[in-house]
C-alpha positions in Angstrom: -47.9 72.2 -8.9 -51.2 73.8 -8.1 -50.4 77.5 -7.7 -52.5 80.4 -8.8 -52.1 84.2 -9.0 -55.1 86.2 -8.2 -55.9 89.9 -8.6 -56.7 91.6 -5.3 -60.4 91.7 -4.6 -60.7 92.2 -0.9 -59.0 95.6 -1.0 -57.5 97.4 -4.0 -53.8 97.4 -4.7 -52.5 101.0 -4.0 -52.6 103.1 -7.1 -49.4 104.7 -5.9 -47.4 101.6 -7.1 -49.3 101.5 -10.3 -48.6 105.2 -11.0 -44.9 104.6 -10.2 -44.6 101.7 -12.5 -46.4 103.4 -15.4 -43.7 106.1 -15.5 -40.8 103.7 -15.6 -39.5 102.4 -18.9 -37.7 99.0 -18.9 -34.0 99.3 -19.5 -32.2 97.0 -22.0 -28.8 97.5 -20.4 -28.2 98.4 -16.7 -25.1 100.4 -17.8 -27.5 103.0 -19.2 -28.9 104.0 -15.8 -26.2 103.2 -13.2 -22.8 104.8 -13.0 -19.8 102.5 -12.8 -17.9 104.7 -10.4 -17.4 104.5 -6.7 -18.4 108.2 -6.2 -22.1 107.7 -6.4 -24.5 110.6 -6.0 -27.4 109.4 -3.9 -31.0 110.5 -4.7 -32.9 112.9 -2.6 -35.7 111.6 -0.4 -38.5 110.3 -2.6 -41.2 112.0 -0.4 -42.2 114.2 -3.3 -42.9 111.1 -5.4 -44.3 108.9 -2.6 -45.6 111.1 0.2 -45.7 110.0 3.8 -48.5 107.6 4.6 -49.9 108.7 7.9 -52.1 106.6 10.2 -55.6 107.7 10.9 -56.8 108.1 14.6 -58.2 104.5 14.4 -55.0 103.0 13.0 -51.7 102.2 14.6 -48.6 101.0 12.6 -45.3 99.7 13.8 -42.0 98.2 12.6 -40.8 95.1 14.5 -37.4 93.5 14.9 -37.3 89.9 16.2 -34.3 89.0 18.3 -33.0 85.8 19.8 -29.5 84.8 20.9 -26.5 86.3 22.6 -24.0 87.0 19.8 -22.6 90.7 20.0 -21.8 90.8 16.3 -25.5 90.5 15.4 -26.6 92.8 18.1 -24.3 95.5 16.6 -26.1 95.1 13.3 -29.5 95.5 15.0 -28.2 98.6 16.8 -27.2 100.3 13.6 -30.4 99.2 11.9 -32.6 100.7 14.7 -30.7 104.0 14.4 -31.3 104.0 10.6 -34.9 103.0 10.9 -35.6 105.9 13.4 -34.2 108.3 10.8 -36.9 107.3 8.3 -40.1 106.8 10.3 -42.2 108.2 13.1 -44.1 104.9 13.6 -43.4 102.7 16.6 -40.2 100.6 16.5 -40.7 97.4 18.4 -37.8 95.2 19.7 -39.3 91.7 20.3 -36.7 89.5 22.1 -36.6 85.9 23.4 -36.6 85.9 27.2 -34.9 82.5 27.0 -31.4 83.7 25.9 -31.3 87.4 25.2 -28.7 89.1 27.5 -30.4 91.8 29.6 -27.6 94.2 28.5 -28.8 93.9 24.9 -32.3 95.0 25.9 -30.9 97.9 28.0 -28.7 99.2 25.2 -31.3 99.0 22.4 -34.0 100.6 24.5 -33.1 104.3 23.7 -33.4 103.5 20.0 -36.8 101.8 19.9 -40.3 102.6 21.1 -40.9 99.4 23.1 -38.9 96.3 24.1 -41.3 93.3 24.3 -40.2 89.8 25.6 -41.5 86.5 24.4 -40.8 82.9 25.4 -40.1 80.6 22.5 -39.1 77.7 24.7 -40.6 74.5 23.4 -41.8 76.2 20.2 -38.6 77.1 18.3 -36.1 76.9 21.2 -34.8 73.7 22.7 -36.4 71.6 20.1 -34.8 69.3 17.6 -34.5 70.4 14.0 -32.1 69.7 11.2 -30.9 73.2 10.2 -29.9 74.3 6.8 -27.0 76.1 8.4 -24.3 74.5 10.5 -23.9 77.5 12.8 -27.4 77.8 14.2 -30.9 76.4 14.1 -33.0 78.1 11.5 -36.2 77.0 13.2 -35.9 80.0 15.4 -36.4 82.3 12.5 -40.0 81.3 13.0 -40.1 83.6 16.0 -41.6 86.3 13.7 -44.9 84.8 14.7 -44.8 86.5 18.1 -45.5 89.9 16.4 -49.0 88.5 15.7 -49.8 88.8 19.4 -49.7 92.6 19.3 -53.3 93.2 18.4 -53.2 96.8 19.5 -51.5 97.6 16.1 -53.4 97.7 12.9 -50.4 96.6 10.8 -46.9 95.5 11.7 -44.0 95.4 9.3 -41.5 92.7 10.5 -38.0 93.5 9.4 -34.6 91.8 9.6 -31.6 93.9 10.5 -29.5 93.1 7.4 -31.5 95.7 5.4 -30.4 99.1 4.1 -33.3 101.7 4.0 -32.7 104.2 1.3 -35.4 106.8 1.9 -38.6 107.7 3.8 -40.8 105.9 1.3 -40.6 102.9 3.6 -43.7 104.2 5.4 -45.8 103.6 2.3 -45.5 99.9 3.0 -48.5 100.3 5.3 -50.7 101.0 2.3 -50.4 97.4 1.2 -52.7 94.5 1.7 -51.8 92.0 4.5 -50.2 89.6 4.8 -47.6 90.5 2.3 -44.2 88.9 1.6 -41.9 89.0 -1.5 -42.9 86.1 -3.7 -40.6 85.4 -6.7 -43.1 83.0 -8.1 -45.4 85.8 -9.3 -42.9 86.4 -12.1 -41.0 89.5 -13.2 -44.0 91.3 -14.6 -45.8 91.2 -11.2 -42.7 91.4 -8.9 -43.4 95.0 -8.0 -47.2 94.7 -7.5 -49.2 93.8 -4.4 -50.9 90.9 -6.2 -52.5 88.0 -4.4 -50.8 84.6 -4.7 -52.1 81.1 -4.0 -50.4 77.9 -3.2 -51.7 74.7 -1.5 -50.4 73.3 1.7 -49.4 70.1 -0.1 -47.2 72.1 -2.6 -45.5 74.0 0.3 -44.5 70.8 2.0 -43.4 69.1 -1.3 -40.9 71.8 -2.1 -39.8 73.3 1.3 -36.9 70.8 2.0 -34.8 72.2 -0.8 -35.8 75.7 -1.6 -38.1 78.6 -1.0 -39.9 80.9 -3.5 -40.3 83.8 -1.1 -38.1 86.1 0.9 -39.0 86.7 4.6 -36.7 89.7 5.1 -39.7 92.0 5.2 -43.2 90.8 6.1 -46.3 93.0 6.5 -49.0 91.5 8.8 -52.2 92.3 10.6 -51.7 91.0 14.2 -54.1 88.3 15.3 -54.0 85.9 18.2 -56.0 83.4 16.2 -53.4 83.5 13.4 -50.6 83.2 16.0 -52.1 80.0 17.3 -52.3 78.6 13.8 -48.6 79.3 13.3 -47.8 77.6 16.6 -49.7 74.4 15.6 -48.1 74.4 12.1 -44.5 74.7 13.4 -44.6 71.0 14.3 -45.4 70.1 10.7 -42.7 72.4 9.3 -40.2 71.0 11.8 -40.9 67.4 10.8 -40.4 68.2 7.1 -37.0 69.7 7.8 -37.7 72.7 5.6 -34.6 74.6 4.4 -36.2 78.0 5.3 -38.7 77.1 8.0 -39.9 80.7 8.6 -40.9 81.1 4.9 -42.4 77.6 4.7 -44.4 78.3 7.8 -45.7 81.6 6.4 -46.8 80.0 3.1 -48.3 77.0 4.9 -50.5 79.0 7.2 -51.4 81.5 4.5 -52.0 78.9 1.8 -55.0 78.9 -0.4 -54.8 82.5 -1.7 -54.5 84.2 1.7 -51.3 86.2 1.0 -50.0 89.0 -1.2 -46.7 89.7 -3.0 -44.7 92.4 -1.3 -43.5 94.7 -4.1 -39.8 94.1 -4.7 -38.9 97.8 -4.0 -39.4 97.0 -0.4 -37.0 93.9 -0.3 -34.5 93.8 -3.1 -31.9 91.1 -2.5 -28.3 92.1 -3.1 -28.1 89.0 -5.3 -30.8 90.4 -7.6 -29.5 94.0 -8.2 -28.6 93.1 -11.8 -32.2 92.0 -12.4 -33.6 95.5 -12.0 -33.9 96.0 -15.8 -36.0 92.9 -16.0 -38.2 94.3 -13.3 -38.6 97.6 -15.2 -36.9 99.4 -12.3 -33.7 101.4 -11.6 -31.8 101.5 -8.3 -33.4 104.9 -7.5 -36.7 103.2 -7.1 -35.5 100.8 -4.5 -36.6 101.6 -0.9 -34.9 98.6 0.8 -31.8 96.6 -0.2 -31.5 93.3 1.6 -28.0 91.7 2.3 -29.5 88.2 2.8 -27.7 84.8 2.9 -24.2 86.2 3.1 -21.7 85.9 6.0 -20.4 89.3 4.9 -23.0 92.0 5.5 -22.9 95.6 4.4 -21.5 96.6 7.8 -18.7 94.1 7.6 -17.8 95.4 4.1 -17.6 98.9 5.4 -15.6 98.0 8.5 -13.1 96.0 6.5 -12.8 98.8 3.9 -13.4 96.1 1.3 -14.7 98.3 -1.5 -11.5 100.3 -1.6 -9.1 97.5 -0.9 -10.6 94.8 -3.1 -13.4 95.9 -5.4 -11.4 98.6 -7.2 -8.8 96.1 -8.3 -11.1 93.3 -9.6 -13.1 94.0 -12.8 -15.3 91.0 -12.4 -16.3 92.1 -8.8 -16.7 95.7 -10.0 -19.3 94.6 -12.5 -21.1 92.4 -10.0 -21.1 95.2 -7.4 -21.9 98.1 -9.7 -25.3 98.5 -8.1 -24.8 96.4 -5.0 -22.2 98.9 -3.8 -24.7 101.8 -3.8 -26.6 100.9 -0.6 -23.3 100.0 1.1 -21.9 103.5 0.3 -25.2 105.1 1.3 -25.2 103.3 4.6 -21.6 104.2 5.3 -22.2 107.9 4.6 -25.7 108.3 6.2 -25.5 105.9 9.1 -22.1 104.3 9.9 -19.9 107.4 9.9 -22.3 109.5 11.9 -22.9 106.8 14.6 -19.7 104.8 14.6 -18.2 106.2 17.9 -21.3 105.8 20.0 -22.0 102.3 18.7 -18.4 101.3 19.4 -18.8 102.6 23.0 -21.9 100.5 23.5 -20.3 97.4 22.0 -17.3 97.7 24.3 -19.5 97.9 27.3 -22.2 95.3 26.8 -21.6 92.3 29.0 -17.9 93.1 29.0 -17.6 91.6 25.5 -15.7 93.1 22.6 -17.3 92.9 19.2 -16.1 89.9 17.2 -13.9 90.8 14.3 -15.3 89.7 11.0 -13.6 86.9 9.1 -13.3 88.0 5.5 -15.4 85.7 3.4 -16.6 86.9 0.0 -18.3 83.7 -1.0 -21.2 82.5 1.1 -21.6 79.2 -0.8 -19.7 77.5 2.0 -22.3 78.6 4.4 -25.2 77.6 2.2 -26.4 74.1 1.6 -24.5 72.8 4.7 -26.8 70.8 6.9 -26.1 69.7 10.4 -28.4 68.4 13.1 -28.8 71.0 15.8 -31.0 71.6 18.8 -32.1 75.2 19.1 -29.8 75.9 22.0 -27.4 77.3 19.5 -28.1 81.0 19.6 -28.1 83.6 16.9 -30.5 86.4 16.0 -33.1 86.3 13.3 -31.3 89.1 11.5 -28.5 87.1 10.1 
């Protein structure tokens, strides 16, 4: 495989990350730095370590959530996420939604919690097109709708975020220091996983591997908007669609930005809940993590909280306790800082939207049944990006 890692030359990697890493010693055993108790003391805001990054008069930054579909359960997750994001940033929060199948009541109810609601039409691009999806419940080609954020050229940089994230502190604003485009790339290796290093892969290698796997994680993507780049994405979607890529949004990103055109997003901005026990290998502790990502699971942090799963199940299973010794920290943090403070008003919204009650979660602790299940769908099946 012809892949190459390059040091950044067009613009320097922020010294902030280098300084942070230089003061962190690798841990041989995660038990040495994380309590194995449920009563976790959360760290104070890391503003003193990583001060707010403010935009200059000529710069304008924003966070963007991409929505499609009409399922209340996932709108509820987005609602909590927007409330949480607003707690941690003063930058614009954009709610981009598909005009093809987003209920008007979703837009109405999310509006007080975001800066702008912006419609896009993905019909014929990712919607109402044939694609063999990795999931049997929806068509993953619609996750490529992130490309519509590239049309917003009035912003200097946009950070595209999914809603199954837990933001731990205000250091999320430092993400705008990084080079663009940036996405978490596991292929850079553990020693570079928390740097903003450039990575190169050929279009051929992207297409040769995309049907089975992906070496990147699209939960957080930092971009510089460009209509020209948007058009390149639109043209490339047909290629990705024909290859039936398992993760079409990630394959699309790598394909368009192949040849050394993208950077690794430091893992502190997108740590998968599956990788919490790898922190020692990264030379990090959980206190360094800005964003935890509950990706590829039918049972999100919000579901775990609503089902009281930690107290009912985790405490009585030693194997799960070990697996969740770090994973439980962002869940408890979200419960304390976001869920309990906003539960009543979110429930009122959910009871009113379109006259639909929120679907009750089906308890499912193993997502393996959801993974690797292929079924041919057209994109008329609706679900948001933030699954």
